[in-house]
LUMTORTI-466657 format. One record per residue: residue number from 1; x, y, z of N, C-alpha, C in turn; chain; residue in one letter. Coordinates in pm, whole numbers, plus 50000, padded with zeros to 5 digits. Layout:
N
mikol_n.c1_n.c2_n.c3_ca.c1_ca.c2_ca.c3_c.c1_c.c2_c.c3_drenpa_loti
NUM_X_Y_Z_X_Y_Z_X_Y_Z_A_a .
...
***
This chain:
326
mikol_n.c1_n.c2_n.c3_ca.c1_ca.c2_ca.c3_c.c1_c.c2_c.c3_drenpa_loti
1_42795_56541_41295_42812_56498_41433_42702_56401_41476_A_r .
2_42589_56405_41408_42478_56317_41445_42453_56213_41337_A_q .
3_42560_56180_41261_42543_56084_41152_42506_55945_41204_A_a .
4_42539_55918_41332_42508_55786_41388_42360_55772_41420_A_h .
5_42285_55882_41420_42141_55875_41447_42071_55848_41315_A_i .
6_42065_55724_41277_42010_55683_41149_41859_55669_41157_A_t .
7_41790_55667_41041_41645_55642_41042_41610_55510_41110_A_p .
8_41698_55410_41093_41673_55281_41157_41674_55296_41309_A_v .
9_41773_55371_41359_41782_55392_41503_41661_55468_41555_A_l .
10_41616_55567_41478_41498_55642_41519_41375_55553_41529_A_q .
11_41367_55454_41440_41251_55364_41441_41257_55264_41556_A_s .
12_41373_55255_41624_41389_55160_41735_41373_55228_41869_A_l .
13_41290_55331_41874_41275_55408_41997_41222_55324_42113_A_h .
14_41155_55211_42080_41095_55128_42183_41197_55037_42252_A_w .
15_41320_55029_42197_41422_54947_42260_41470_55011_42390_A_l .
16_41513_54932_42487_41575_54989_42607_41696_55073_42571_A_p .
17_41726_55173_42653_41837_55264_42625_41966_55187_42604_A_v .
18_41988_55082_42682_42110_55003_42671_42130_54952_42529_A_e .
19_42021_54903_42466_42034_54848_42333_42048_54957_42228_A_y .
20_41987_55072_42250_42005_55183_42156_42150_55230_42156_A_r .
21_42210_55234_42274_42351_55273_42283_42438_55171_42209_A_i .
22_42408_55042_42230_42485_54939_42161_42467_54949_42010_A_q .
23_42348_54987_41968_42324_55001_41824_42410_55114_41767_A_f .
24_42422_55224_41840_42508_55334_41796_42653_55287_41782_A_k .
25_42699_55210_41883_42835_55157_41877_42850_55064_41757_A_v .
26_42745_54985_41730_42747_54894_41617_42764_54971_41486_A_l .
27_42691_55081_41470_42702_55162_41349_42842_55219_41335_A_v .
28_42896_55271_41444_43032_55327_41441_43134_55218_41409_A_l .
29_43112_55097_41464_43202_54985_41435_43201_54951_41287_A_t .
30_43082_54944_41230_43069_54911_41088_43142_55014_41003_A_y .
31_43123_55142_41035_43187_55247_40955_43338_55244_40970_A_r .
32_43385_55213_41090_43530_55204_41111_43589_55089_41031_A_a .
33_43520_54975_41028_43569_54860_40953_43568_54884_40803_A_l .
34_43487_54977_40757_43477_55007_40614_43542_55140_40579_A_n .
35_43632_55186_40667_43708_55309_40642_43619_55430_40618_A_n .
36_43507_55435_40689_43415_55547_40677_43409_55628_40806_A_q .
37_43506_55607_40895_43508_55676_41024_43649_55727_41050_A_a .
38_43666_55820_41144_43799_55870_41178_43894_55757_41215_A_p .
39_44022_55776_41188_44121_55670_41208_44131_55624_41353_A_s .
40_44104_55714_41449_44117_55673_41589_44016_55565_41625_A_y .
41_43900_55563_41555_43803_55456_41580_43855_55323_41527_A_l .
42_43917_55325_41410_43974_55203_41354_44082_55145_41443_A_s .
43_44158_55234_41508_44265_55189_41597_44211_55119_41721_A_e .
44_44086_55148_41756_44027_55086_41875_43980_54943_41850_A_l .
45_43974_54901_41723_43920_54771_41689_44029_54664_41686_A_l .
46_43999_54548_41739_44089_54433_41727_44005_54311_41693_A_s .
47_44049_54228_41598_43967_54113_41557_43958_54007_41665_A_p .
48_43848_53937_41667_43827_53827_41761_43840_53696_41684_A_h .
49_43930_53610_41727_43951_53482_41660_43848_53383_41712_A_i .
50_43760_53339_41624_43652_53251_41666_43688_53105_41644_A_t .
51_43634_53018_41727_43659_52874_41715_43547_52802_41644_A_s .
52_43437_52872_41612_43323_52804_41549_43334_52810_41397_A_r .
53_43256_52726_41333_43254_52723_41188_43202_52855_41134_A_n .
54_43274_52912_41038_43235_53042_40986_43149_53032_40861_A_l .
55_43109_52913_40822_43026_52901_40703_42898_52824_40737_A_r .
56_42786_52871_40680_42660_52802_40701_42658_52674_40619_A_s .
57_42577_52578_40659_42579_52447_40595_42522_52447_40454_A_t .
58_42416_52524_40431_42351_52519_40300_42389_52635_40210_A_s .
59_42421_52752_40268_42451_52869_40186_42601_52887_40162_A_e .
60_42685_52821_40245_42830_52831_40233_42879_52976_40235_A_n .
61_42811_53059_40314_42849_53200_40325_42943_53221_40442_A_l .
62_43035_53313_40425_43131_53342_40530_43069_53433_40634_A_l .
63_43080_53395_40761_43027_53477_40869_43118_53596_40895_A_a .
64_43060_53704_40946_43138_53821_40981_43203_53798_41117_A_v .
65_43338_53803_41127_43402_53780_41256_43358_53883_41358_A_p .
66_43352_53842_41483_43318_53935_41589_43437_54028_41615_A_r .
67_43409_54146_41665_43515_54241_41699_43491_54293_41839_A_t .
68_43595_54342_41902_43579_54404_42033_43657_54535_42034_A_r .
69_43614_54626_42114_43677_54757_42122_43767_54765_42244_A_l .
70_43888_54815_42224_43984_54827_42333_43966_54961_42405_A_k .
71_44026_54971_42522_44029_55096_42596_44148_55178_42549_A_t .
72_44123_55304_42520_44231_55392_42476_44206_55529_42535_A_k .
73_44297_55571_42622_44277_55699_42688_44153_55694_42774_A_g .
74_44066_55793_42757_43943_55796_42834_43826_55737_42757_A_d .
75_43854_55672_42645_43749_55608_42566_43751_55458_42593_A_r .
76_43638_55403_42628_43631_55259_42655_43497_55205_42610_A_a .
77_43500_55108_42520_43380_55042_42472_43406_54892_42472_A_f .
78_43301_54815_42489_43313_54671_42474_43180_54619_42423_A_q .
79_43182_54565_42305_43060_54510_42246_43098_54408_42141_A_t .
80_43006_54325_42101_43028_54229_41994_42945_54277_41876_A_i .
81_43009_54312_41769_42942_54383_41661_42815_54316_41609_A_a .
82_42817_54188_41566_42695_54132_41509_42590_54095_41612_A_p .
83_42626_54087_41739_42537_54027_41838_42407_54104_41855_A_r .
84_42415_54236_41868_42294_54314_41886_42205_54305_41764_A_l .
85_42267_54316_41646_42187_54311_41523_42112_54180_41512_A_w .
86_42179_54069_41547_42114_53939_41538_41999_53926_41635_A_n .
87_42005_53996_41747_41902_53980_41849_41784_54074_41830_A_s .
88_41794_54167_41734_41681_54256_41710_41567_54178_41650_A_l .
89_41445_54193_41698_41333_54117_41645_41297_54163_41505_A_p .
90_41274_54066_41413_41232_54101_41278_41088_54149_41277_A_s .
91_41009_54098_41366_40872_54146_41376_40828_54136_41521_A_n .
92_40703_54168_41546_40651_54161_41682_40548_54050_41691_A_l .
93_40542_53990_41809_40447_53883_41834_40362_53920_41954_A_r .
94_40238_53879_41948_40144_53906_42056_40084_53774_42102_A_v .
95_40093_53746_42231_40031_53627_42289_39940_53674_42402_A_v .
96_39812_53641_42393_39715_53683_42494_39629_53563_42531_A_l .
97_39629_53524_42659_39559_53404_42702_39493_53424_42837_A_f .
98_39387_53345_42862_39338_53322_42997_39349_53171_43020_A_d .
99_39284_53118_43123_39298_52976_43153_39217_52888_43058_A_h .
100_39138_52948_42973_39057_52872_42879_39122_52866_42741_A_s .
101_39144_52982_42683_39202_52990_42549_39262_53128_42527_A_r .
102_39321_53146_42412_39380_53275_42377_39425_53273_42233_A_g .
103_39506_53371_42194_39553_53375_42056_39701_53411_42049_A_f .
104_39760_53372_41937_39900_53404_41906_39900_53479_41774_A_w .
105_39942_53604_41778_39948_53689_41658_40094_53707_41618_A_l .
106_40127_53665_41498_40262_53684_41444_40249_53767_41317_A_s .
107_40331_53872_41305_40313_53964_41193_40444_54029_41154_A_h .
108_40442_54109_41049_40562_54176_40998_40551_54328_41008_A_s .
109_40454_54378_41081_40425_54522_41085_40515_54592_41187_A_i .
110_40601_54683_41144_40689_54753_41239_40610_54837_41339_A_p .
111_40656_54839_41463_40600_54925_41568_40451_54899_41592_A_r .
112_40413_54773_41587_40274_54734_41610_40273_54608_41695_A_f .
113_40185_54596_41793_40083_54694_41833_40141_54800_41925_A_p .
114_40062_54902_41950_40103_55009_42040_40080_54966_42185_A_s .
115_40126_55047_42279_40100_55018_42419_39949_55024_42445_A_f .
116_39895_54935_42528_39751_54928_42552_39689_55061_42594_A_p .
117_39762_55138_42675_39706_55264_42723_39687_55367_42612_A_e .
118_39750_55344_42497_39735_55436_42384_39619_55396_42293_A_k .
119_39557_55282_42321_39449_55236_42236_39501_55177_42107_A_g .
120_39409_55149_42016_39449_55088_41889_39509_55193_41796_A_y .
121_39630_55166_41750_39697_55254_41654_39767_55168_41550_A_l .
122_39740_55194_41424_39814_55125_41317_39921_55221_41267_A_y .
123_40049_55184_41278_40158_55277_41246_40165_55310_41098_A_p .
124_40203_55432_41070_40220_55474_40930_40330_55394_40862_A_s .
125_40428_55345_40941_40537_55267_40885_40490_55134_40827_A_s .
126_40370_55091_40863_40318_54965_40811_40228_54980_40691_A_g .
127_40215_55103_40640_40122_55128_40530_40191_55135_40394_A_k .
128_40322_55154_40393_40392_55178_40266_40419_55047_40193_A_v .
129_40467_54946_40265_40504_54820_40203_40405_54710_40241_A_y .
130_40411_54599_40165_40324_54486_40194_40356_54423_40328_A_g .
131_40255_54376_40400_40271_54315_40532_40185_54189_40540_A_q .
132_40218_54103_40635_40134_53987_40664_40110_53976_40814_A_t .
133_39999_53914_40849_39968_53889_40990_39893_53756_41000_A_a .
134_39931_53674_41094_39866_53546_41118_39820_53542_41263_A_l .
135_39691_53531_41284_39634_53526_41419_39556_53396_41433_A_c .
136_39596_53313_41528_39534_53182_41548_39490_53169_41693_A_v .
137_39368_53120_41713_39316_53095_41848_39352_52953_41891_A_t .
138_39403_52941_42014_39444_52811_42068_39381_52789_42205_A_y .
139_39363_52662_42241_39325_52628_42377_39445_52651_42470_A_q .
140_39418_52667_42598_39523_52702_42694_39639_52601_42694_A_y .
141_39608_52472_42677_39713_52370_42680_39819_52394_42573_A_a .
142_39778_52455_42462_39873_52483_42354_39970_52596_42390_A_q .
143_39929_52681_42484_40015_52792_42525_40146_52741_42582_A_l .
144_40142_52629_42652_40263_52571_42710_40362_52536_42600_A_l .
145_40312_52492_42486_40399_52460_42373_40450_52587_42305_A_r .
146_40364_52687_42296_40402_52812_42232_40513_52881_42310_A_i .
147_40504_52878_42441_40607_52942_42524_40743_52878_42500_A_v .
148_40746_52747_42482_40873_52680_42452_40932_52731_42322_A_k .
149_40846_52765_42226_40895_52822_42100_40949_52963_42121_A_q .
150_40882_53039_42206_40926_53176_42232_41065_53180_42296_A_l .
151_41100_53077_42370_41233_53073_42433_41342_53080_42327_A_v .
152_41321_53012_42214_41421_53012_42107_41422_53146_42033_A_y .
153_41305_53207_42021_41296_53337_41955_41357_53447_42041_A_l .
154_41348_53429_42173_41398_53527_42271_41353_53669_42234_A_y .
155_41221_53694_42231_41171_53826_42191_41207_53934_42291_A_p .
156_41226_54055_42243_41250_54170_42330_41113_54224_42370_A_r .
157_41063_54179_42484_40926_54209_42526_40917_54350_42581_A_i .
158_40821_54429_42531_40805_54566_42580_40677_54585_42659_A_y .
159_40592_54483_42665_40472_54492_42747_40432_54349_42785_A_n .
160_40425_54321_42915_40402_54183_42957_40334_54180_43093_A_c .
161_40242_54086_43110_40176_54066_43239_40143_53918_43253_A_s .
162_40202_53854_43353_40174_53714_43382_40125_53705_43526_A_v .
163_39993_53698_43548_39940_53691_43685_39996_53571_43761_A_p .
164_39998_53583_43893_40058_53479_43978_39992_53343_43959_A_a .
165_39864_53341_43921_39794_53215_43905_39854_53131_43791_A_v .
166_39931_53196_43700_39991_53124_43588_40136_53085_43616_A_f .
167_40192_53128_43727_40336_53113_43749_40382_52968_43752_A_s .
168_40301_52878_43805_40340_52737_43812_40348_52675_43673_A_a .
169_40258_52716_43583_40255_52660_43448_40357_52724_43355_A_d .
170_40386_52852_43377_40461_52928_43278_40587_52995_43335_A_l .
171_40674_52920_43399_40795_52982_43454_40885_53041_43345_A_p .
172_40889_52977_43228_40973_53029_43120_40922_53162_43067_A_q .
173_40789_53177_43061_40732_53304_43015_40765_53416_43113_A_l .
174_40762_53385_43241_40798_53485_43343_40943_53528_43325_A_i .
175_41031_53433_43298_41171_53466_43275_41187_53558_43155_A_q .
176_41115_53528_43047_41122_53613_42928_41073_53753_42958_A_l .
177_40965_53762_43034_40910_53893_43069_41009_53974_43154_A_c .
178_41089_53905_43232_41188_53972_43317_41316_54004_43242_A_e .
179_41323_53963_43115_41440_53994_43034_41550_53891_43038_A_g .
180_41528_53779_43107_41629_53673_43112_41592_53563_43013_A_s .
181_41689_53484_42978_41668_53381_42876_41676_53241_42938_A_r .
182_41569_53164_42932_41573_53027_42982_41669_52943_42899_A_p .
183_41722_52835_42955_41813_52748_42879_41742_52680_42763_A_p .
184_41819_52651_42657_41767_52585_42538_41834_52449_42522_A_q .
185_41758_52351_42478_41813_52217_42459_41895_52208_42331_A_a .
186_41867_52294_42234_41939_52293_42106_41930_52432_42046_A_s .
187_41966_52445_41920_41962_52576_41855_41837_52595_41769_A_c .
188_41751_52494_41762_41627_52506_41684_41524_52410_41742_A_r .
189_41397_52435_41707_41291_52351_41763_41170_52353_41671_A_r .
190_41106_52237_41655_40984_52225_41577_40873_52178_41671_A_m .
191_40754_52235_41657_40642_52201_41745_40513_52189_41665_A_e .
192_40437_52082_41690_40306_52064_41630_40203_52139_41715_A_q .
193_40122_52222_41651_40019_52298_41722_39882_52269_41661_A_l .
194_39780_52279_41743_39643_52258_41697_39557_52375_41743_A_s .
195_39489_52439_41650_39406_52554_41685_39283_52510_41763_A_s .
196_39211_52606_41817_39090_52575_41894_38986_52503_41810_A_a .
197_38991_52523_41679_38896_52458_41589_38948_52326_41534_A_r .
198_39073_52294_41567_39129_52167_41523_39221_52175_41403_A_g .
199_39246_52295_41350_39338_52309_41237_39481_52283_41285_A_d .
200_39559_52214_41201_39695_52176_41238_39797_52278_41185_A_k .
201_39893_52312_41269_40003_52401_41232_40134_52340_41278_A_f .
202_40241_52377_41211_40376_52336_41251_40458_52463_41271_A_v .
203_40514_52477_41390_40596_52594_41423_40744_52556_41417_A_s .
204_40820_52630_41335_40965_52614_41327_41028_52739_41388_A_f .
205_41117_52723_41484_41188_52838_41540_41336_52804_41552_A_v .
206_41418_52907_41536_41563_52890_41551_41619_53005_41632_A_k .
207_41723_52976_41707_41794_53082_41778_41905_53135_41689_A_s .
208_41975_53236_41736_42085_53292_41657_42202_53194_41645_A_e .
209_42200_53087_41724_42307_52988_41718_42292_52893_41600_A_k .
210_42174_52888_41540_42154_52809_41419_42188_52899_41301_A_y .
211_42309_52888_41250_42358_52979_41146_42328_52920_41009_A_v .
212_42211_52950_40958_42171_52899_40827_42042_52967_40784_A_d .
213_42010_52951_40657_41883_52999_40604_41774_52901_40645_A_d .
214_41679_52945_40723_41576_52856_40776_41493_52792_40665_A_i .
215_41473_52863_40555_41392_52811_40445_41463_52695_40374_A_y .
216_41589_52718_40335_41664_52618_40259_41713_52504_40346_A_t .
217_41784_52539_40453_41854_52439_40531_41767_52354_40620_A_g .
218_41644_52396_40645_41562_52324_40742_41420_52299_40695_A_w .
219_41340_52405_40678_41197_52388_40655_41168_52312_40526_A_v .
220_41232_52349_40416_41207_52281_40288_41241_52133_40297_A_a .
221_41349_52100_40368_41391_51960_40377_41298_51880_40468_A_q .
222_41253_51940_40579_41162_51870_40671_41025_51849_40608_A_v .
223_40974_51950_40540_40842_51940_40478_40847_51867_40344_A_l .
224_40969_51840_40297_40988_51766_40171_40917_51836_40055_A_n .
225_40941_51966_40045_40873_52045_39942_40963_52158_39894_A_a .
226_40966_52180_39762_41030_52300_39709_40948_52421_39751_A_d .
227_41016_52526_39798_40946_52643_39850_40970_52765_39762_A_l .
228_40864_52840_39738_40871_52971_39674_40860_53073_39786_A_l .
229_40963_53154_39804_40975_53238_39923_40960_53386_39888_A_v .
230_40869_53451_39958_40852_53596_39948_40904_53659_40076_A_e .
231_41003_53748_40064_41057_53816_40181_41115_53950_40139_A_s .
232_41143_54032_40238_41195_54168_40218_41331_54161_40148_A_w .
233_41340_54217_40028_41464_54213_39950_41507_54353_39910_A_q .
234_41496_54445_40005_41523_54585_39975_41654_54634_40036_A_n .
235_41734_54544_40093_41856_54586_40162_41983_54560_40082_A_q .
236_41972_54495_39967_42090_54470_39886_42173_54351_39930_A_g .
237_42123_54271_40025_42199_54157_40075_42115_54029_40070_A_h .
238_42023_54021_39977_41934_53905_39969_42011_53781_39926_A_a .
239_41972_53667_39981_42030_53540_39939_41973_53501_39803_A_l .
240_42054_53445_39716_42000_53398_39587_41916_53273_39607_A_p .
241_41834_53242_39510_41760_53116_39515_41859_53001_39528_A_s .
242_41822_52900_39605_41913_52790_39635_41852_52659_39589_A_n .
243_41915_52597_39490_41868_52468_39439_41975_52361_39456_A_c .
244_42061_52377_39556_42173_52284_39576_42136_52163_39661_A_s .
245_42030_52173_39742_41988_52064_39829_41873_51987_39764_A_l .
246_41836_51871_39819_41727_51793_39759_41599_51874_39737_A_p .
247_41564_51960_39833_41449_52047_39817_41496_52191_39812_A_k .
248_41437_52269_39722_41489_52401_39689_41411_52513_39757_A_h .
249_41476_52628_39768_41412_52752_39815_41438_52858_39710_A_a .
250_41332_52904_39645_41344_52998_39533_41278_53130_39568_A_m .
251_41347_53239_39541_41295_53371_39571_41183_53410_39475_A_n .
252_41075_53460_39530_40969_53520_39449_41014_53661_39412_A_i .
253_41003_53697_39286_41048_53828_39240_40934_53927_39222_A_k .
254_40816_53877_39189_40702_53966_39167_40576_53906_39229_A_r .
255_40487_53993_39271_40357_53954_39327_40248_54008_39237_A_i .
256_40151_53924_39207_40038_53964_39124_39910_53947_39205_A_q .
257_39850_54058_39248_39726_54052_39325_39607_54025_39233_A_l .
258_39498_53969_39287_39380_53941_39205_39323_54063_39137_A_p .
259_39349_54182_39190_39296_54306_39133_39385_54361_39022_A_t .
260_39473_54276_38967_39565_54315_38859_39675_54410_38904_A_s .
261_39692_54425_39035_39802_54505_39088_39926_54417_39099_A_i .
262_40035_54462_39039_40159_54387_39039_40270_54471_39101_A_q .
263_40355_54410_39183_40470_54482_39239_40583_54384_39266_A_f .
264_40704_54438_39274_40822_54356_39297_40845_54335_39446_A_q .
265_40925_54233_39478_40944_54195_39618_41013_54302_39701_A_s .
266_41085_54393_39637_41151_54497_39715_41052_54596_39776_A_r .
267_40926_54586_39735_40821_54670_39794_40735_54590_39893_A_y .
268_40779_54470_39926_40699_54382_40011_40777_54348_40137_A_d .
269_40727_54391_40252_40795_54366_40379_40749_54235_40442_A_h .
270_40654_54167_40383_40602_54042_40440_40703_53929_40423_A_s .
271_40683_53821_40499_40771_53705_40493_40684_53579_40492_A_k .
272_40679_53511_40378_40599_53390_40369_40652_53302_40256_A_w .
273_40606_53180_40252_40645_53091_40143_40533_52991_40117_A_c .
274_40532_52938_39997_40437_52834_39957_40513_52725_39883_A_v .
275_40456_52606_39881_40519_52498_39806_40504_52523_39657_A_s .
276_40607_52487_39582_40602_52505_39436_40499_52412_39374_A_r .
277_40493_52289_39422_40400_52189_39369_40265_52205_39438_A_v .
278_40160_52218_39360_40026_52244_39415_39979_52131_39507_A_y .
279_40015_52008_39475_39968_51895_39555_40021_51898_39698_A_e .
280_40133_51966_39723_40189_51973_39858_40110_52071_39946_A_d .
281_40048_52170_39885_39971_52279_39949_40025_52321_40086_A_h .
282_40155_52354_40090_40220_52405_40211_40224_52558_40207_A_v .
283_40186_52622_40317_40197_52767_40332_40261_52796_40467_A_t .
284_40361_52884_40469_40427_52923_40593_40434_53075_40601_A_c .
285_40405_53130_40717_40422_53272_40744_40520_53288_40858_A_l .
286_40608_53387_40847_40711_53401_40950_40767_53540_40963_A_g .
287_40892_53545_41014_40952_53675_41045_41097_53686_40999_A_d .
288_41142_53593_40914_41279_53597_40866_41284_53618_40715_A_l .
289_41373_53706_40673_41398_53726_40531_41506_53629_40483_A_n .
290_41509_53604_40354_41622_53532_40296_41730_53636_40269_A_r .
291_41801_53669_40375_41897_53779_40373_42018_53740_40457_A_e .
292_42137_53778_40413_42261_53727_40472_42269_53748_40623_A_k .
293_42241_53869_40670_42256_53898_40812_42164_53812_40898_A_a .
294_42048_53773_40842_41952_53697_40923_41985_53549_40932_A_q .
295_42092_53505_40865_42142_53370_40890_42183_53355_41035_A_l .
296_42228_53466_41095_42274_53465_41234_42169_53524_41328_A_w .
297_42046_53530_41285_41939_53585_41367_41838_53480_41408_A_g .
298_41770_53504_41519_41664_53415_41563_41534_53450_41493_A_g .
299_41447_53352_41478_41318_53377_41413_41249_53246_41384_A_g .
300_41139_53253_41310_41067_53130_41282_40959_53143_41179_A_g .
301_40891_53030_41156_40781_53020_41061_40670_52936_41123_A_l .
302_40547_52967_41087_40433_52883_41123_40373_52832_40992_A_i .
303_40365_52700_40979_40324_52640_40852_40192_52565_40867_A_c .
304_40120_52558_40756_39991_52490_40754_39973_52420_40620_A_t .
305_39894_52313_40620_39859_52243_40497_39717_52278_40452_A_y .
306_39660_52383_40509_39523_52423_40474_39515_52460_40326_A_n .
307_39432_52391_40247_39426_52417_40102_39370_52554_40067_A_p .
308_39282_52608_40151_39224_52740_40124_39331_52848_40140_A_v .
309_39408_52839_40249_39516_52935_40271_39620_52922_40160_A_i .
310_39652_52798_40123_39752_52777_40018_39709_52841_39886_A_y .
311_39585_52820_39847_39537_52875_39720_39543_53027_39721_A_k .
312_39509_53088_39835_39509_53235_39844_39649_53292_39822_A_a .
313_39751_53225_39876_39888_53275_39862_39953_53229_39731_A_f .
314_39926_53106_39692_39993_53052_39572_39956_53130_39447_A_r .
315_39834_53179_39439_39793_53252_39319_39858_53390_39308_A_q .
316_39925_53435_39416_39992_53565_39412_40128_53557_39344_A_l .
317_40184_53437_39334_40321_53422_39283_40323_53443_39132_A_v .
318_40400_53544_39091_40409_53574_38948_40543_53534_38890_A_d .
319_40646_53528_38973_40779_53499_38920_40868_53444_39030_A_c .
320_40922_53326_39009_41018_53267_39103_41104_53168_39026_A_a .
321_41234_53169_39051_41324_53080_38978_41455_53064_39051_A_a .
322_41530_52961_39012_41663_52941_39070_41767_53024_38997_A_c .
323_41737_53069_38878_41831_53151_38803_41802_53298_38826_A_k .
324_41890_53383_38779_41876_53526_38800_41755_53582_38725_A_k .
325_41725_53521_38610_41613_53570_38529_41504_53464_38527_A_v .
326_41379_53504_38552_41268_53408_38551_41235_53367_38408_A_c .
***
């Protein structure tokens, strides 16, 4: 009777009740579509005929059609099956600023950070698998650019404070904090950022309306570099390495740490990539896996040409190829 209360749902306790309920409906919808639920649930489903292209440009994968639930008797549901899943954040982001400067923390650690009143807590869920975190200090003027990127990510904010003195500069951030979504000019956006020390970064973000693999279809082509991609491959739906476009995106299969510790990517929850060619010295850290469902999800990458950062990550790559076997 409580089969819908999955470990994933339990880990999403921080979501608003509305979204948790939708997630339960999503699970029931999935089971009904796969003949794993009582027949009366299957009878409630009717397919939605979509007018948009059902295949991504670079992966040529078929999108899952949306479904809606009809009213039958005293049972009434209405939801779009993939929509909630696509809007769930892959990781959490922290932006903290005053009028002088602040920092942007992007990471892959589930359920982190905790609420301020609880003090510093590192969750046990972040200790089992590999994680990454990128924290960069920026001058206040850069915050205006960062907020524009957040609009495309549309994060589910669980703790936010924007004092009135910032309201004139940051109306979009206030909207995000209130749970509304500011309008977007397109489905993706690239922004040049400069840290407080002058280091250059490039931020790539996409909304759920950009249906493609961000690594293959966009970042690799813009940076003009073959990418070796490390991402969570433990769900059984990972995208294969893609060498069909001018610049390739190849999955890393194993990680070799300097301490002679080696592990496969299915034990690594981090999301990052490096250029295959050393002379390009590109490193990107982000929040999207090379995974089918995340073609329809929002997320992004922050990239740098810093040679020190590149060397630190590039030396970890033990196996990556376009074929099934390295």
